[in-house]
C-alpha positions in Angstrom: 20.0 20.5 3.8 17.5 22.1 6.1 15.3 20.6 8.7 12.2 20.5 6.5 14.1 18.8 3.7 15.3 16.1 6.2 11.8 15.7 7.6 10.3 15.4 4.1 13.0 12.8 3.2 12.2 10.8 6.3 8.4 10.9 5.6 8.9 9.8 2.0 11.1 6.9 3.2 8.5 5.9 5.7 5.7 6.0 3.1 7.8 3.9 0.7 8.5 1.3 3.4 4.8 1.2 4.2 3.8 0.7 0.5 6.4 -2.1 0.2 5.0 -3.8 3.2 1.4 -3.6 1.9 2.5 -5.0 -1.4 4.2 -8.0 0.3 1.1 -8.6 2.5 -1.3 -8.3 -0.4 0.7 -10.9 -2.5 0.3 -13.4 0.4 -3.4 -12.8 1.0 -6.2 -15.0 -0.2 -8.6 -13.5 -2.7 -11.3 -13.0 0.0 -8.8 -11.4 2.4 -7.6 -9.1 -0.3 -11.1 -7.9 -1.2 -12.0 -7.4 2.5 -8.8 -5.3 3.0 -9.6 -3.3 -0.1 -13.1 -2.6 1.0 -11.8 -1.4 4.4 -8.6 0.4 3.2 -7.5 3.1 5.5 -6.0 5.4 2.8 -6.1 6.1 -0.9 -2.5 4.9 -1.3 -3.2 1.5 0.3 -6.4 1.2 -1.7 -4.5 1.8 -4.9 -1.9 -0.8 -4.1 -4.6 -3.4 -3.2 -6.5 -2.5 -6.4 -3.4 -3.2 -8.4 -3.1 -6.6 -6.8 -6.8 -7.3 -7.4 -6.5 -6.4 -11.0 -3.4 -8.5 -11.4 -5.4 -11.5 -10.1 -8.3 -10.7 -12.5 -10.8 -10.1 -9.7 -11.7 -6.6 -10.8 
């Protein structure tokens, strides 16, 4: 396994961990906090995760 393969694996793992953390945080947020975070999302991935939680709650 080459350097770039290891680096890609590390980045993929970090992204998965970040997404998991965002999902856990979103599940604990109030509706208004969730909508605020969605409106100010820093990336498309985070916005997609938050949108899924918003849809699950029936807010969108």
